[in-house]
C-alpha positions in Angstrom: 99.2 156.9 124.5 99.7 154.8 127.5 102.6 155.8 129.6 104.0 154.2 132.5 105.7 157.2 133.7 103.0 158.8 134.3 100.4 156.4 135.7 100.7 156.2 139.5 101.1 152.4 140.0 100.1 151.3 143.7 103.0 148.8 144.3 104.4 148.7 147.8 107.7 147.1 146.0 109.1 149.9 144.1 111.4 147.2 142.0 108.2 146.1 140.2 107.8 149.6 138.8 111.4 150.0 138.1 111.2 146.6 136.2 108.4 147.7 134.3 109.7 151.1 133.4 112.9 149.1 132.4 111.1 146.9 130.1 109.0 149.7 128.3 112.3 151.4 127.6 113.1 150.2 123.8 109.5 149.9 123.1 108.6 152.2 120.2 105.9 154.9 119.8 104.4 153.3 117.2 104.0 149.6 119.3 102.7 151.2 122.3 100.0 152.9 119.9 99.1 149.7 118.3 99.0 148.0 121.6 96.6 150.9 122.9 94.3 150.4 119.7 94.2 146.6 120.1 93.7 146.6 124.2 91.2 149.1 123.8 89.1 147.1 121.2 89.3 143.9 123.1 88.0 145.5 126.4 85.2 147.6 124.5 83.9 143.9 124.0 83.6 143.2 127.7 84.4 139.8 127.0 87.6 138.1 128.7 91.0 138.1 126.8 94.8 137.6 127.7 98.2 139.3 126.4 98.5 136.3 123.9 95.3 137.7 122.2 97.1 140.9 122.0 100.5 139.3 121.0 98.3 137.3 118.1 97.2 140.8 116.7 100.5 142.8 116.8 103.3 140.5 117.7 105.7 141.5 120.7 107.9 144.5 120.6 110.7 144.0 117.9 113.4 145.6 120.0 114.9 145.3 123.3 115.6 142.6 125.6 112.6 142.5 127.8 110.1 142.2 124.8 107.7 139.9 126.6 108.4 141.9 130.1 106.9 144.9 127.9 103.9 143.3 127.4 103.2 142.8 131.1 104.1 146.3 131.8 101.7 147.8 129.1 98.7 145.5 130.4 99.6 146.8 133.7 99.5 150.5 132.6 96.6 149.7 130.9 94.6 148.4 133.9 96.1 151.5 135.9 94.4 153.9 133.2 91.0 152.2 134.1 90.7 150.3 130.5 90.8 146.5 132.0 91.1 144.8 135.2 92.2 141.3 136.0 89.0 138.6 135.7 91.1 135.6 136.2 93.8 133.0 135.2 94.7 130.8 132.1 97.2 128.5 130.7 99.3 130.3 128.2 98.9 128.5 124.7 101.9 130.0 123.2 104.5 127.5 122.6 107.4 129.8 123.8 105.3 130.5 127.2 106.0 126.8 128.3 102.2 126.6 129.6 102.6 129.0 132.5 99.9 130.7 134.0 98.6 134.0 132.7 96.1 136.6 133.6 92.6 137.0 132.3 91.4 140.6 131.7 88.4 142.1 130.9 87.4 145.6 129.7 86.1 147.9 132.6 82.4 148.8 132.0 81.5 152.7 132.6 79.3 151.6 135.2 82.2 150.0 137.1 84.0 153.0 136.7 81.1 154.9 138.5 81.6 152.9 141.8 
């Protein structure tokens, strides 16, 4: 299961890591497992996807005041685990996102991991 506490995140700004850990504080293990299942499934297609695709599949965490921040923290954890990488940007489609710019992700192919 993805655990931000066990992943060495390469941030010069320790506040970012601290914020991500805080955002994950109230995320249930069942949500983390569902997230990992979906992100691994999307990554295995090697087609571009966004966090909105994951939210469409499993929703946002039901607890905590930092529910949307938890999604970003989990995406970072998946990237640091070598499951996905950033591949571009897109405009968010969810109304609650107000058209902000979000990352597009793709699965990391085994050949990329060998480099």
